[in-house]
C-alpha positions as CSV (number, residue, x, y, z in Angstrom):
1,M,25.2,41.3,17.5
2,R,27.7,38.7,16.4
3,L,30.0,39.7,19.2
4,L,27.2,39.3,21.7
5,F,26.5,35.8,20.3
6,V,30.2,34.8,20.6
7,A,30.4,36.2,24.2
8,G,27.3,34.2,25.1
9,V,28.8,30.9,23.7
10,L,32.0,31.5,25.6
11,I,30.1,32.1,28.9
12,W,28.0,29.0,28.2
13,L,31.2,26.9,27.6
14,A,32.8,28.2,30.7
15,G,29.7,27.3,32.7
16,C,29.8,23.7,31.3
17,S,33.4,23.2,32.4
18,A,32.4,24.1,36.0
19,F,30.4,20.9,36.2
20,E,33.2,18.5,35.2
21,S,34.0,15.5,37.3
22,R,36.7,15.5,39.9
23,P,40.2,16.2,38.8
24,L,42.3,13.2,37.6
25,Y,45.2,14.0,40.0
26,M,44.0,14.1,43.6
27,A,44.4,12.2,46.8
28,K,42.3,9.0,47.1
29,E,39.3,9.6,49.4
30,G,37.9,6.6,51.3
31,K,37.1,3.5,49.3
32,R,36.5,5.3,46.1
33,P,39.0,4.0,43.5
34,H,40.2,7.3,42.2
35,G,43.4,9.1,43.1
36,Y,46.9,8.6,44.6
37,S,47.9,7.0,47.9
38,E,51.1,5.9,49.5
39,I,52.2,3.5,52.1
40,Q,55.5,3.9,53.9
41,L,57.2,0.5,53.9
42,S,60.3,1.6,55.9
43,E,62.3,4.8,56.5
44,R,63.2,5.4,52.8
45,Y,60.9,3.0,51.0
46,Y,57.3,3.8,49.9
47,Q,54.7,2.1,47.8
48,V,52.9,4.7,45.7
49,T,49.7,3.9,44.0
50,Y,47.5,5.7,41.5
51,E,44.2,4.2,40.6
52,T,41.1,5.4,38.7
53,Y,38.0,4.3,37.0
54,E,38.2,7.3,34.6
55,N,39.2,6.7,31.0
56,V,43.0,7.2,31.3
57,S,45.9,5.3,29.7
58,F,48.4,3.3,31.7
59,A,51.0,5.9,30.7
60,D,49.0,8.6,32.3
61,A,48.4,6.5,35.5
62,E,52.1,5.9,35.7
63,K,52.8,9.7,35.3
64,F,50.4,10.4,38.2
65,A,52.1,7.8,40.4
66,L,55.6,9.3,39.4
67,K,54.3,12.8,40.2
68,R,53.2,11.6,43.7
69,A,56.6,10.0,44.2
70,A,58.3,13.3,43.3
71,E,56.1,15.2,45.8
72,L,57.0,12.7,48.5
73,S,60.7,13.1,47.8
74,V,60.3,16.9,48.1
75,S,58.3,16.7,51.3
76,Q,60.8,14.3,52.8
77,E,63.7,16.6,51.7
78,A,65.2,13.8,49.7
79,S,67.4,14.5,46.7
80,G,65.2,12.4,44.5
81,F,63.9,8.8,44.2
82,D,64.5,5.6,42.4
83,V,61.7,3.3,41.1
84,L,62.5,-0.2,42.2
85,E,59.4,-2.0,41.0
86,K,56.5,-1.0,38.8
87,A,53.2,-2.8,38.1
88,C,50.4,-1.3,36.0
89,F,47.3,-3.4,35.5
90,N,43.5,-3.5,35.3
91,D,41.7,-4.3,38.5
92,Y,37.9,-4.8,38.9
93,L,35.7,-3.4,41.6
94,I,32.4,-5.3,42.1
95,E,29.6,-3.7,44.0
96,E,26.3,-5.4,44.8
97,S,23.2,-3.7,46.0
98,A,21.0,-5.6,48.4
99,E,17.5,-6.8,47.3
100,I,14.7,-4.7,48.7
101,A,11.5,-6.7,48.9
102,P,8.1,-5.2,49.5
103,S,6.8,-5.6,53.0
104,Q,3.2,-6.6,53.8
105,R,2.1,-3.3,55.3
106,T,-1.4,-2.0,55.6
107,A,-2.8,1.4,56.4
108,T,-5.8,1.5,58.7
109,F,-8.4,4.3,58.5
110,S,-11.4,4.9,60.6
111,S,-14.8,5.2,59.0
112,D,-18.5,5.3,60.1
113,A,-18.6,1.6,59.4
114,G,-15.5,0.9,61.5
115,P,-11.8,0.6,60.7
116,I,-10.7,-0.1,57.2
117,S,-7.4,-1.7,56.4
118,I,-5.9,-1.1,53.0
119,P,-2.7,-2.9,51.7
120,I,0.1,-0.5,50.7
121,D,1.8,-1.3,47.5
122,E,5.6,-1.0,47.7
123,P,8.0,-1.5,44.8
124,Y,10.3,-4.5,44.6
125,F,14.0,-3.7,43.9
126,P,16.1,-6.7,42.8
127,S,19.7,-6.9,43.7
128,V,22.0,-5.4,41.2
129,T,25.7,-6.1,40.6
130,H,28.0,-3.4,39.0
131,T,31.5,-4.1,37.8
132,Y,33.9,-1.2,37.4
133,E,37.2,-1.5,35.6
134,V,39.9,0.3,37.6
135,K,43.3,1.1,36.1
136,K,46.1,0.9,38.7
137,C,49.8,1.7,38.7
138,V,51.8,0.7,41.7
139,L,55.4,1.8,42.2
140,K,57.9,0.8,44.9
141,V,60.2,3.7,45.3
142,E,63.3,4.4,47.4
143,L,63.9,8.0,48.5
144,L,67.5,9.1,47.9
145,D,69.7,10.7,50.5
146,S,68.8,14.2,51.7
147,L,70.2,17.2,49.9
């Protein structure tokens, strides 16, 4: 019985981990401030950025940016890379939702006494501003000569 209980708890814990958020190390998708990206500045120079709104330290953000720089050096068949500049900082993303005001709509029904118009109640949604803290680490790297 005890073994069955332990097995059940382990299966439950495994199921919980299946619903975790996105992995911390991933390519940035769209405008969402999460993941790594790079910009080629010239033939051997890149700007590598890692940013996230998740709860990570600047040291971890820097490690993810360095990991991406290492992947770039391998994909470009370079012998390595040098970090020329580094900047890790907090940035803030501000999103504002638009106000949705109720319209003055009515529904009209027919009856024996003639048409009846009834006002339709619609909810009012005020505009809302959300501010997200985003940790960023930006590296300027030089890829070293090929192997």
